[in-house]
Biopython code that builds the backbone (N, CA, C, O; Angstrom):
import numpy as np
from Bio.PDB.StructureBuilder import StructureBuilder

atoms = [
    (1, "MET", "N", (31.493, 100.693, 111.282)),
    (1, "MET", "CA", (31.186, 99.551, 112.109)),
    (1, "MET", "C", (29.668, 99.409, 112.217)),
    (1, "MET", "O", (28.956, 100.402, 112.371)),
    (2, "SER", "N", (29.190, 98.209, 112.139)),
    (2, "SER", "CA", (27.769, 97.894, 112.229)),
    (2, "SER", "C", (27.305, 97.942, 113.686)),
    (2, "SER", "O", (27.974, 97.423, 114.579)),
    (3, "VAL", "N", (26.150, 98.572, 113.911)),
    (3, "VAL", "CA", (25.586, 98.644, 115.257)),
    (3, "VAL", "C", (24.442, 97.642, 115.344)),
    (3, "VAL", "O", (23.495, 97.699, 114.559)),
    (4, "ARG", "N", (24.534, 96.724, 116.305)),
    (4, "ARG", "CA", (23.519, 95.686, 116.483)),
    (4, "ARG", "C", (23.043, 95.661, 117.918)),
    (4, "ARG", "O", (23.813, 95.900, 118.848)),
    (5, "GLU", "N", (21.741, 95.364, 118.092)),
    (5, "GLU", "CA", (21.152, 95.322, 119.426)),
    (5, "GLU", "C", (19.922, 94.424, 119.389)),
    (5, "GLU", "O", (19.209, 94.389, 118.386)),
    (6, "LEU", "N", (19.674, 93.707, 120.459)),
    (6, "LEU", "CA", (18.442, 92.931, 120.601)),
    (6, "LEU", "C", (17.700, 93.458, 121.821)),
    (6, "LEU", "O", (18.206, 93.399, 122.942)),
    (7, "VAL", "N", (16.498, 93.970, 121.591)),
    (7, "VAL", "CA", (15.655, 94.448, 122.678)),
    (7, "VAL", "C", (14.591, 93.381, 122.919)),
    (7, "VAL", "O", (13.766, 93.120, 122.043)),
    (8, "VAL", "N", (14.602, 92.768, 124.092)),
    (8, "VAL", "CA", (13.602, 91.763, 124.450)),
    (8, "VAL", "C", (12.473, 92.489, 125.165)),
    (8, "VAL", "O", (12.659, 93.033, 126.254)),
    (9, "LEU", "N", (11.301, 92.492, 124.542)),
    (9, "LEU", "CA", (10.149, 93.212, 125.086)),
    (9, "LEU", "C", (9.274, 92.327, 125.955)),
    (9, "LEU", "O", (8.510, 92.830, 126.779)),
    (10, "GLY", "N", (9.375, 91.032, 125.784)),
    (10, "GLY", "CA", (8.600, 90.112, 126.604)),
    (10, "GLY", "C", (8.949, 88.678, 126.301)),
    (10, "GLY", "O", (9.350, 88.348, 125.185)),
    (11, "THR", "N", (8.794, 87.809, 127.314)),
    (11, "THR", "CA", (9.132, 86.391, 127.160)),
    (11, "THR", "C", (8.147, 85.483, 127.897)),
    (11, "THR", "O", (8.440, 84.306, 128.105)),
    (12, "ALA", "N", (6.989, 86.005, 128.295)),
    (12, "ALA", "CA", (6.125, 85.283, 129.229)),
    (12, "ALA", "C", (5.199, 84.251, 128.618)),
    (12, "ALA", "O", (4.449, 83.618, 129.361)),
    (13, "SER", "N", (5.204, 84.046, 127.335)),
    (13, "SER", "CA", (4.329, 83.070, 126.716)),
    (13, "SER", "C", (2.876, 83.497, 126.860)),
    (13, "SER", "O", (2.567, 84.681, 126.732)),
    (14, "GLN", "N", (1.966, 82.535, 127.128)),
    (14, "GLN", "CA", (0.533, 82.832, 127.095)),
    (14, "GLN", "C", (0.040, 83.701, 128.233)),
    (14, "GLN", "O", (-0.900, 84.471, 128.036)),
    (15, "ALA", "N", (0.618, 83.616, 129.391)),
    (15, "ALA", "CA", (0.142, 84.383, 130.538)),
    (15, "ALA", "C", (1.249, 85.301, 131.049)),
    (15, "ALA", "O", (2.286, 84.826, 131.512)),
    (16, "PRO", "N", (1.032, 86.619, 130.966)),
    (16, "PRO", "CA", (2.060, 87.513, 131.488)),
    (16, "PRO", "C", (2.125, 87.430, 133.009)),
    (16, "PRO", "O", (1.174, 87.000, 133.661)),
    (17, "THR", "N", (3.246, 87.841, 133.554)),
    (17, "THR", "CA", (3.415, 87.885, 135.000)),
    (17, "THR", "C", (3.749, 89.322, 135.392)),
    (17, "THR", "O", (3.796, 90.200, 134.531)),
    (18, "ARG", "N", (3.976, 89.565, 136.650)),
    (18, "ARG", "CA", (4.345, 90.911, 137.079)),
    (18, "ARG", "C", (5.664, 91.369, 136.479)),
    (18, "ARG", "O", (5.877, 92.564, 136.271)),
    (19, "HIS", "N", (6.538, 90.432, 136.205)),
    (19, "HIS", "CA", (7.880, 90.777, 135.766)),
    (19, "HIS", "C", (8.170, 90.392, 134.320)),
    (19, "HIS", "O", (9.240, 90.711, 133.800)),
    (20, "ARG", "N", (7.231, 89.709, 133.662)),
    (20, "ARG", "CA", (7.436, 89.283, 132.273)),
    (20, "ARG", "C", (6.168, 89.525, 131.485)),
    (20, "ARG", "O", (5.076, 89.179, 131.936)),
    (21, "ASP", "N", (6.305, 90.118, 130.307)),
    (21, "ASP", "CA", (5.161, 90.391, 129.448)),
    (21, "ASP", "C", (5.109, 89.363, 128.314)),
    (21, "ASP", "O", (6.008, 88.534, 128.176)),
    (22, "HIS", "N", (4.048, 89.428, 127.508)),
    (22, "HIS", "CA", (3.924, 88.537, 126.349)),
    (22, "HIS", "C", (5.134, 88.692, 125.435)),
    (22, "HIS", "O", (5.940, 89.608, 125.600)),
    (23, "ASN", "N", (5.247, 87.785, 124.470)),
    (23, "ASN", "CA", (6.354, 87.796, 123.518)),
    (23, "ASN", "C", (6.516, 89.150, 122.842)),
    (23, "ASN", "O", (5.556, 89.902, 122.676)),
    (24, "GLY", "N", (7.721, 89.433, 122.469)),
    (24, "GLY", "CA", (8.045, 90.618, 121.702)),
    (24, "GLY", "C", (9.556, 90.779, 121.648)),
    (24, "GLY", "O", (10.224, 90.832, 122.681)),
    (25, "TYR", "N", (10.082, 90.857, 120.441)),
    (25, "TYR", "CA", (11.531, 90.946, 120.250)),
    (25, "TYR", "C", (11.811, 91.978, 119.169)),
    (25, "TYR", "O", (11.124, 92.016, 118.148)),
    (26, "LEU", "N", (12.806, 92.806, 119.389)),
    (26, "LEU", "CA", (13.152, 93.835, 118.415)),
    (26, "LEU", "C", (14.660, 93.829, 118.174)),
    (26, "LEU", "O", (15.396, 94.559, 118.838)),
    (27, "PRO", "N", (15.128, 93.003, 117.222)),
    (27, "PRO", "CA", (16.534, 93.111, 116.842)),
    (27, "PRO", "C", (16.712, 94.356, 115.971)),
    (27, "PRO", "O", (15.910, 94.621, 115.076)),
    (28, "ARG", "N", (17.776, 95.113, 116.248)),
    (28, "ARG", "CA", (18.058, 96.319, 115.466)),
    (28, "ARG", "C", (19.459, 96.228, 114.892)),
    (28, "ARG", "O", (20.390, 95.746, 115.538)),
    (29, "ARG", "N", (19.585, 96.707, 113.657)),
    (29, "ARG", "CA", (20.893, 96.721, 113.003)),
    (29, "ARG", "C", (20.973, 97.938, 112.091)),
    (29, "ARG", "O", (20.199, 98.073, 111.144)),
    (30, "ASP", "N", (21.900, 98.800, 112.383)),
    (30, "ASP", "CA", (22.158, 99.981, 111.553)),
    (30, "ASP", "C", (20.881, 100.767, 111.240)),
    (30, "ASP", "O", (20.663, 101.159, 110.094)),
    (31, "GLY", "N", (20.058, 100.992, 112.227)),
    (31, "GLY", "CA", (18.858, 101.802, 112.049)),
    (31, "GLY", "C", (17.621, 101.056, 111.607)),
    (31, "GLY", "O", (16.533, 101.632, 111.588)),
    (32, "ALA", "N", (17.756, 99.799, 111.254)),
    (32, "ALA", "CA", (16.597, 98.991, 110.863)),
    (32, "ALA", "C", (16.154, 98.162, 112.062)),
    (32, "ALA", "O", (16.982, 97.534, 112.722)),
    (33, "GLY", "N", (14.861, 98.155, 112.348)),
    (33, "GLY", "CA", (14.336, 97.389, 113.472)),
    (33, "GLY", "C", (13.242, 96.446, 113.029)),
    (33, "GLY", "O", (12.275, 96.866, 112.394)),
    (34, "LEU", "N", (13.386, 95.168, 113.358)),
    (34, "LEU", "CA", (12.388, 94.160, 113.016)),
    (34, "LEU", "C", (11.651, 93.757, 114.284)),
    (34, "LEU", "O", (12.239, 93.155, 115.183)),
    (35, "LEU", "N", (10.389, 94.079, 114.358)),
    (35, "LEU", "CA", (9.587, 93.714, 115.520)),
    (35, "LEU", "C", (8.993, 92.335, 115.279)),
    (35, "LEU", "O", (8.191, 92.154, 114.362)),
    (36, "PHE", "N", (9.382, 91.365, 116.094)),
    (36, "PHE", "CA", (8.888, 89.999, 115.969)),
    (36, "PHE", "C", (7.815, 89.724, 117.009)),
    (36, "PHE", "O", (7.987, 90.038, 118.187)),
    (37, "ASP", "N", (6.709, 89.136, 116.571)),
    (37, "ASP", "CA", (5.657, 88.613, 117.445)),
    (37, "ASP", "C", (5.186, 89.598, 118.516)),
    (37, "ASP", "O", (5.361, 89.334, 119.706)),
    (38, "PRO", "N", (4.595, 90.721, 118.120)),
    (38, "PRO", "CA", (4.149, 91.689, 119.121)),
    (38, "PRO", "C", (2.916, 91.205, 119.876)),
    (38, "PRO", "O", (1.795, 91.293, 119.375)),
    (39, "GLY", "N", (3.129, 90.701, 121.063)),
    (39, "GLY", "CA", (2.029, 90.274, 121.920)),
    (39, "GLY", "C", (1.387, 91.471, 122.599)),
    (39, "GLY", "O", (1.825, 92.607, 122.417)),
    (40, "GLU", "N", (0.351, 91.213, 123.379)),
    (40, "GLU", "CA", (-0.300, 92.287, 124.125)),
    (40, "GLU", "C", (0.735, 92.990, 124.993)),
    (40, "GLU", "O", (1.644, 92.355, 125.528)),
    (41, "GLY", "N", (0.591, 94.292, 125.128)),
    (41, "GLY", "CA", (1.502, 95.045, 125.978)),
    (41, "GLY", "C", (2.787, 95.475, 125.304)),
    (41, "GLY", "O", (3.647, 96.073, 125.951)),
    (42, "THR", "N", (2.943, 95.187, 124.018)),
    (42, "THR", "CA", (4.181, 95.529, 123.323)),
    (42, "THR", "C", (4.435, 97.031, 123.337)),
    (42, "THR", "O", (5.568, 97.467, 123.540)),
    (43, "GLN", "N", (3.387, 97.824, 123.122)),
    (43, "GLN", "CA", (3.582, 99.279, 123.141)),
    (43, "GLN", "C", (4.128, 99.747, 124.486)),
    (43, "GLN", "O", (5.048, 100.564, 124.541)),
    (44, "ARG", "N", (3.565, 99.235, 125.552)),
    (44, "ARG", "CA", (4.007, 99.616, 126.901)),
    (44, "ARG", "C", (5.452, 99.191, 127.127)),
    (44, "ARG", "O", (6.254, 99.947, 127.675)),
    (45, "GLN", "N", (5.775, 97.980, 126.702)),
    (45, "GLN", "CA", (7.140, 97.492, 126.872)),
    (45, "GLN", "C", (8.134, 98.320, 126.057)),
    (45, "GLN", "O", (9.270, 98.530, 126.482)),
    (46, "MET", "N", (7.702, 98.787, 124.887)),
    (46, "MET", "CA", (8.559, 99.648, 124.088)),
    (46, "MET", "C", (8.852, 100.941, 124.842)),
    (46, "MET", "O", (9.980, 101.433, 124.816)),
    (47, "LEU", "N", (7.847, 101.489, 125.510)),
    (47, "LEU", "CA", (8.058, 102.696, 126.314)),
    (47, "LEU", "C", (9.063, 102.442, 127.426)),
    (47, "LEU", "O", (9.983, 103.234, 127.631)),
    (48, "PHE", "N", (8.889, 101.329, 128.148)),
    (48, "PHE", "CA", (9.806, 100.986, 129.235)),
    (48, "PHE", "C", (11.237, 100.800, 128.730)),
    (48, "PHE", "O", (12.193, 101.158, 129.417)),
    (49, "ALA", "N", (11.379, 100.239, 127.525)),
    (49, "ALA", "CA", (12.706, 99.955, 126.965)),
    (49, "ALA", "C", (13.313, 101.164, 126.255)),
    (49, "ALA", "O", (14.467, 101.121, 125.829)),
    (50, "GLY", "N", (12.538, 102.240, 126.127)),
    (50, "GLY", "CA", (13.043, 103.424, 125.434)),
    (50, "GLY", "C", (13.141, 103.255, 123.935)),
    (50, "GLY", "O", (14.001, 103.856, 123.292)),
    (51, "VAL", "N", (12.248, 102.425, 123.364)),
    (51, "VAL", "CA", (12.246, 102.159, 121.928)),
    (51, "VAL", "C", (11.135, 102.976, 121.278)),
    (51, "VAL", "O", (9.960, 102.710, 121.533)),
    (52, "PRO", "N", (11.470, 103.964, 120.442)),
    (52, "PRO", "CA", (10.431, 104.730, 119.756)),
    (52, "PRO", "C", (9.822, 103.929, 118.610)),
    (52, "PRO", "O", (10.457, 103.020, 118.076)),
    (53, "SER", "N", (8.613, 104.262, 118.242)),
    (53, "SER", "CA", (7.982, 103.536, 117.135)),
    (53, "SER", "C", (8.755, 103.743, 115.836)),
    (53, "SER", "O", (8.676, 102.910, 114.933)),
    (54, "SER", "N", (9.497, 104.837, 115.732)),
    (54, "SER", "CA", (10.293, 105.072, 114.527)),
    (54, "SER", "C", (11.404, 104.033, 114.356)),
    (54, "SER", "O", (11.988, 103.925, 113.278)),
    (55, "ALA", "N", (11.699, 103.272, 115.408)),
    (55, "ALA", "CA", (12.725, 102.230, 115.326)),
    (55, "ALA", "C", (12.234, 101.002, 114.557)),
    (55, "ALA", "O", (13.040, 100.170, 114.141)),
    (56, "ILE", "N", (10.920, 100.885, 114.367)),
    (56, "ILE", "CA", (10.352, 99.712, 113.693)),
    (56, "ILE", "C", (10.316, 99.958, 112.186)),
    (56, "ILE", "O", (9.666, 100.893, 111.720)),
    (57, "THR", "N", (11.013, 99.118, 111.433)),
    (57, "THR", "CA", (10.978, 99.207, 109.973)),
    (57, "THR", "C", (10.242, 98.021, 109.350)),
    (57, "THR", "O", (9.792, 98.092, 108.206)),
    (58, "ARG", "N", (10.124, 96.939, 110.107)),
    (58, "ARG", "CA", (9.372, 95.758, 109.663)),
    (58, "ARG", "C", (8.729, 95.105, 110.871)),
    (58, "ARG", "O", (9.247, 95.182, 111.986)),
    (59, "ILE", "N", (7.588, 94.459, 110.635)),
    (59, "ILE", "CA", (6.933, 93.669, 111.670)),
    (59, "ILE", "C", (6.824, 92.255, 111.127)),
    (59, "ILE", "O", (6.280, 92.039, 110.044)),
    (60, "CYS", "N", (7.338, 91.298, 111.876)),
    (60, "CYS", "CA", (7.357, 89.910, 111.431)),
    (60, "CYS", "C", (6.569, 89.047, 112.409)),
    (60, "CYS", "O", (6.770, 89.118, 113.621)),
    (61, "LEU", "N", (5.675, 88.235, 111.868)),
    (61, "LEU", "CA", (4.928, 87.284, 112.682)),
    (61, "LEU", "C", (5.426, 85.885, 112.370)),
    (61, "LEU", "O", (5.542, 85.505, 111.205)),
    (62, "THR", "N", (5.718, 85.125, 113.406)),
    (62, "THR", "CA", (6.141, 83.744, 113.206)),
    (62, "THR", "C", (4.905, 82.887, 112.930)),
    (62, "THR", "O", (3.786, 83.333, 113.180)),
    (63, "PRO", "N", (5.084, 81.675, 112.425)),
    (63, "PRO", "CA", (3.934, 80.818, 112.130)),
    (63, "PRO", "C", (3.014, 80.586, 113.329)),
    (63, "PRO", "O", (1.812, 80.389, 113.148)),
    (64, "GLU", "N", (3.556, 80.607, 114.550)),
    (64, "GLU", "CA", (2.705, 80.408, 115.725)),
    (64, "GLU", "C", (1.648, 81.498, 115.821)),
    (64, "GLU", "O", (0.510, 81.232, 116.208)),
    (65, "GLY", "N", (2.017, 82.710, 115.474)),
    (65, "GLY", "CA", (1.081, 83.817, 115.544)),
    (65, "GLY", "C", (0.089, 83.838, 114.405)),
    (65, "GLY", "O", (-1.025, 84.339, 114.560)),
    (66, "ILE", "N", (0.478, 83.302, 113.261)),
    (66, "ILE", "CA", (-0.389, 83.343, 112.084)),
    (66, "ILE", "C", (-1.264, 82.101, 111.979)),
    (66, "ILE", "O", (-2.490, 82.206, 111.952)),
    (67, "GLU", "N", (-0.650, 80.938, 111.919)),
    (67, "GLU", "CA", (-1.392, 79.705, 111.661)),
    (67, "GLU", "C", (-2.146, 79.191, 112.869)),
    (67, "GLU", "O", (-3.248, 78.660, 112.734)),
    (68, "HIS", "N", (-1.569, 79.340, 114.041)),
    (68, "HIS", "CA", (-2.170, 78.748, 115.232)),
    (68, "HIS", "C", (-2.909, 79.758, 116.088)),
    (68, "HIS", "O", (-3.465, 79.420, 117.133)),
    (69, "SER", "N", (-2.907, 81.012, 115.630)),
    (69, "SER", "CA", (-3.595, 82.100, 116.336)),
    (69, "SER", "C", (-3.217, 82.158, 117.811)),
    (69, "SER", "O", (-4.079, 82.348, 118.669)),
    (70, "HIS", "N", (-1.952, 81.997, 118.100)),
    (70, "HIS", "CA", (-1.486, 82.155, 119.475)),
    (70, "HIS", "C", (-1.467, 83.646, 119.777)),
    (70, "HIS", "O", (-0.642, 84.385, 119.240)),
    (71, "GLY", "N", (-2.370, 84.079, 120.628)),
    (71, "GLY", "CA", (-2.522, 85.491, 120.929)),
    (71, "GLY", "C", (-1.273, 86.137, 121.474)),
    (71, "GLY", "O", (-1.029, 87.321, 121.243)),
    (72, "ASP", "N", (-0.473, 85.363, 122.204)),
    (72, "ASP", "CA", (0.742, 85.941, 122.775)),
    (72, "ASP", "C", (1.765, 86.298, 121.707)),
    (72, "ASP", "O", (2.777, 86.929, 122.015)),
    (73, "HIS", "N", (1.525, 85.910, 120.458)),
    (73, "HIS", "CA", (2.416, 86.240, 119.358)),
    (73, "HIS", "C", (1.874, 87.343, 118.462)),
    (73, "HIS", "O", (2.608, 87.857, 117.618)),
    (74, "CYS", "N", (0.597, 87.725, 118.623)),
    (74, "CYS", "CA", (0.051, 88.655, 117.630)),
    (74, "CYS", "C", (-0.991, 89.652, 118.141)),
    (74, "CYS", "O", (-1.365, 90.554, 117.392)),
    (75, "LEU", "N", (-1.471, 89.534, 119.363)),
    (75, "LEU", "CA", (-2.556, 90.418, 119.803)),
    (75, "LEU", "C", (-2.118, 91.859, 120.048)),
    (75, "LEU", "O", (-2.966, 92.722, 120.279)),
    (76, "GLY", "N", (-0.845, 92.135, 120.006)),
    (76, "GLY", "CA", (-0.378, 93.510, 120.113)),
    (76, "GLY", "C", (-0.318, 94.229, 118.775)),
    (76, "GLY", "O", (-0.081, 95.436, 118.728)),
    (77, "MET", "N", (-0.534, 93.490, 117.677)),
    (77, "MET", "CA", (-0.451, 94.077, 116.338)),
    (77, "MET", "C", (-1.365, 95.287, 116.142)),
    (77, "MET", "O", (-0.888, 96.318, 115.667)),
    (78, "PRO", "N", (-2.651, 95.215, 116.481)),
    (78, "PRO", "CA", (-3.519, 96.374, 116.223)),
    (78, "PRO", "C", (-3.017, 97.647, 116.898)),
    (78, "PRO", "O", (-3.012, 98.712, 116.281)),
    (79, "GLY", "N", (-2.602, 97.548, 118.141)),
    (79, "GLY", "CA", (-2.110, 98.728, 118.845)),
    (79, "GLY", "C", (-0.822, 99.259, 118.262)),
    (79, "GLY", "O", (-0.647, 100.471, 118.136)),
    (80, "VAL", "N", (0.085, 98.360, 117.903)),
    (80, "VAL", "CA", (1.358, 98.783, 117.319)),
    (80, "VAL", "C", (1.105, 99.467, 115.974)),
    (80, "VAL", "O", (1.701, 100.507, 115.693)),
    (81, "ILE", "N", (0.240, 98.903, 115.149)),
    (81, "ILE", "CA", (-0.059, 99.508, 113.845)),
    (81, "ILE", "C", (-0.704, 100.874, 114.023)),
    (81, "ILE", "O", (-0.370, 101.817, 113.304)),
    (82, "GLN", "N", (-1.623, 100.987, 114.973)),
    (82, "GLN", "CA", (-2.251, 102.278, 115.232)),
    (82, "GLN", "C", (-1.221, 103.299, 115.677)),
    (82, "GLN", "O", (-1.236, 104.441, 115.218)),
    (83, "ARG", "N", (-0.337, 102.901, 116.556)),
    (83, "ARG", "CA", (0.707, 103.817, 117.024)),
    (83, "ARG", "C", (1.616, 104.248, 115.886)),
    (83, "ARG", "O", (1.982, 105.419, 115.786)),
    (84, "LEU", "N", (1.982, 103.298, 115.023)),
    (84, "LEU", "CA", (2.824, 103.636, 113.878)),
    (84, "LEU", "C", (2.122, 104.635, 112.962)),
    (84, "LEU", "O", (2.763, 105.534, 112.418)),
    (85, "SER", "N", (0.817, 104.482, 112.791)),
    (85, "SER", "CA", (0.081, 105.401, 111.909)),
    (85, "SER", "C", (0.050, 106.811, 112.477)),
    (85, "SER", "O", (-0.064, 107.776, 111.722)),
    (86, "LEU", "N", (0.150, 106.948, 113.798)),
    (86, "LEU", "CA", (0.146, 108.261, 114.433)),
    (86, "LEU", "C", (1.521, 108.913, 114.467)),
    (86, "LEU", "O", (1.634, 110.137, 114.395)),
    (87, "GLU", "N", (2.564, 108.099, 114.576)),
    (87, "GLU", "CA", (3.899, 108.639, 114.846)),
    (87, "GLU", "C", (4.907, 108.479, 113.717)),
    (87, "GLU", "O", (6.027, 108.979, 113.824)),
    (88, "ARG", "N", (4.545, 107.804, 112.654)),
    (88, "ARG", "CA", (5.546, 107.497, 111.636)),
    (88, "ARG", "C", (5.040, 107.883, 110.263)),
    (88, "ARG", "O", (3.864, 107.695, 109.951)),
    (89, "ASP", "N", (5.920, 108.418, 109.449)),
    (89, "ASP", "CA", (5.608, 108.698, 108.052)),
    (89, "ASP", "C", (6.215, 107.593, 107.207)),
    (89, "ASP", "O", (7.363, 107.204, 107.421)),
    (90, "GLY", "N", (5.465, 107.094, 106.262)),
    (90, "GLY", "CA", (5.986, 106.073, 105.376)),
    (90, "GLY", "C", (5.565, 104.682, 105.790)),
    (90, "GLY", "O", (5.073, 104.471, 106.899)),
    (91, "PRO", "N", (5.761, 103.736, 104.893)),
    (91, "PRO", "CA", (5.300, 102.357, 105.125)),
    (91, "PRO", "C", (6.205, 101.567, 106.074)),
    (91, "PRO", "O", (7.378, 101.888, 106.269)),
    (92, "VAL", "N", (5.617, 100.535, 106.649)),
    (92, "VAL", "CA", (6.332, 99.546, 107.438)),
    (92, "VAL", "C", (5.988, 98.199, 106.819)),
    (92, "VAL", "O", (4.813, 97.850, 106.713)),
    (93, "ALA", "N", (6.982, 97.450, 106.416)),
    (93, "ALA", "CA", (6.754, 96.154, 105.775)),
    (93, "ALA", "C", (6.307, 95.119, 106.808)),
    (93, "ALA", "O", (6.798, 95.094, 107.936)),
    (94, "VAL", "N", (5.360, 94.263, 106.396)),
    (94, "VAL", "CA", (4.910, 93.162, 107.244)),
    (94, "VAL", "C", (4.997, 91.883, 106.402)),
    (94, "VAL", "O", (3.997, 91.449, 105.830)),
    (95, "PRO", "N", (6.188, 91.281, 106.327)),
    (95, "PRO", "CA", (6.316, 90.031, 105.567)),
    (95, "PRO", "C", (5.588, 88.898, 106.272)),
    (95, "PRO", "O", (5.608, 88.799, 107.499)),
    (96, "VAL", "N", (4.953, 88.058, 105.495)),
    (96, "VAL", "CA", (4.197, 86.933, 106.051)),
    (96, "VAL", "C", (4.813, 85.637, 105.539)),
    (96, "VAL", "O", (4.990, 85.479, 104.331)),
    (97, "PRO", "N", (5.144, 84.700, 106.436)),
    (97, "PRO", "CA", (5.732, 83.438, 105.969)),
    (97, "PRO", "C", (4.710, 82.612, 105.195)),
    (97, "PRO", "O", (3.506, 82.753, 105.411)),
    (98, "PRO", "N", (5.177, 81.761, 104.304)),
    (98, "PRO", "CA", (4.240, 80.901, 103.576)),
    (98, "PRO", "C", (3.532, 79.950, 104.513)),
    (98, "PRO", "O", (4.102, 79.521, 105.515)),
    (99, "ARG", "N", (2.317, 79.624, 104.201)),
    (99, "ARG", "CA", (1.523, 78.719, 105.022)),
    (99, "ARG", "C", (2.089, 77.301, 104.923)),
    (99, "ARG", "O", (2.444, 76.832, 103.841)),
    (100, "ARG", "N", (2.164, 76.641, 106.057)),
    (100, "ARG", "CA", (2.665, 75.259, 106.094)),
    (100, "ARG", "C", (1.605, 74.328, 105.542)),
    (100, "ARG", "O", (0.407, 74.580, 105.666)),
    (101, "ALA", "N", (2.059, 73.260, 104.937)),
    (101, "ALA", "CA", (1.118, 72.251, 104.443)),
    (101, "ALA", "C", (0.481, 71.526, 105.612)),
    (101, "ALA", "O", (1.148, 71.244, 106.607)),
    (102, "ALA", "N", (-0.803, 71.223, 105.500)),
    (102, "ALA", "CA", (-1.510, 70.497, 106.556)),
    (102, "ALA", "C", (-0.948, 69.092, 106.667)),
    (102, "ALA", "O", (-0.638, 68.446, 105.666)),
    (103, "SER", "N", (-0.823, 68.635, 107.905)),
    (103, "SER", "CA", (-0.280, 67.269, 108.087)),
    (103, "SER", "C", (-1.357, 66.303, 108.485)),
    (103, "SER", "O", (-1.084, 65.119, 108.678)),
]
sb = StructureBuilder()
sb.init_structure("model")
sb.init_model(0)
sb.init_chain("A")
sb.init_seg("    ")
for serial, (resi, resn, name, xyz) in enumerate(atoms, 1):
    if name == "N":
        sb.init_residue(resn, " ", resi, " ")
    sb.init_atom(name, np.array(xyz, "f"), 0.0, 1.0, " ", f" {name:<3s}", serial, name[0])
structure = sb.get_structure()
């Protein structure tokens, strides 16, 4: 049987609140974890949620985080990458979506 889980690390958009942190989502399936849009505070939220860095097998940034530089979608990346380099052996894939055509 397939094991699936969605860990919501934050939903607060641009400004975090006392009870909601910046974006961050970690769907997990059969040992693979895709970290989407790690905003600031993602590492802390992972600790609160009991998610080890070894659970991350890919990091995905949506176009909002890449093209529009929305910090709430990507400013947690440096810390997450640093943590992965300390606690994980082996690569973590970071697929990047194709750039949208200018309108």
